[in-house]
C-alpha positions in Angstrom: -2.0 -11.8 17.0 -2.4 -15.1 18.8 -1.2 -18.7 19.3 -2.7 -22.1 19.4 -1.9 -25.7 19.7 0.1 -25.8 16.5 1.8 -22.5 16.3 1.7 -18.7 16.4 0.3 -16.0 14.2 1.8 -12.5 13.8 0.8 -9.4 12.0 3.6 -8.5 9.6 4.2 -5.6 7.1 5.9 -6.0 3.8 8.7 -3.5 3.6 8.3 -2.6 -0.1 4.5 -2.2 -0.4 3.5 -1.6 3.2 0.9 -4.3 2.8 -0.2 -6.0 6.0 -0.2 -9.8 6.2 -0.8 -12.5 8.8 2.2 -14.9 9.2 1.5 -18.3 10.8 4.3 -20.4 12.0 3.4 -24.1 12.3 5.8 -25.7 14.7 7.4 -29.1 13.7 4.8 -29.5 11.0 6.0 -32.9 9.9 7.0 -34.5 13.2 4.9 -37.6 12.6 2.5 -38.9 9.9 -0.6 -37.5 11.6 0.8 -34.0 11.9 2.2 -34.1 8.4 -1.2 -35.2 7.0 -3.0 -32.4 8.9 -0.5 -29.8 7.8 -0.7 -30.9 4.1 -4.5 -31.0 4.2 -4.7 -27.4 5.7 -2.3 -26.0 3.0 -4.2 -27.8 0.2 -7.6 -26.5 1.3 -6.4 -23.0 1.9 -4.6 -22.9 -1.5 -7.7 -23.9 -3.4 -10.1 -21.5 -1.6 -11.1 -18.4 -3.6 -13.8 -16.4 -1.8 -14.1 -12.7 -0.8 -15.1 -13.7 2.8 -12.3 -16.2 3.4 -8.7 -15.4 4.1 -6.3 -16.0 1.2 -3.2 -18.0 1.5 -0.5 -16.1 -0.4 2.7 -18.1 0.2 4.0 -21.2 2.0 7.7 -21.2 3.1 9.7 -23.8 4.9 12.0 -22.8 7.7 15.8 -23.1 7.8 15.5 -26.0 10.2 13.3 -28.0 7.8 10.8 -28.7 10.6 8.6 -25.6 10.8 6.4 -24.1 8.1 5.3 -20.5 7.5 2.0 -19.6 5.9 1.4 -16.0 4.7 -2.2 -14.9 4.6 
């Protein structure tokens, strides 16, 4: 779907339900204290938001390399 300064976003489809999601990969999310703070703040705000006109954060997953973070919307 797109990419930016902090990562890429893909359109993905869950195999079981067929539901479409957006998957955002945040590269090296915790490389330094500023990036870690930005990433944490983004996840916290998105987790708390509940509004029909704002995208919903469904799940947060860490990568196998323990550097990247995946956000499922």
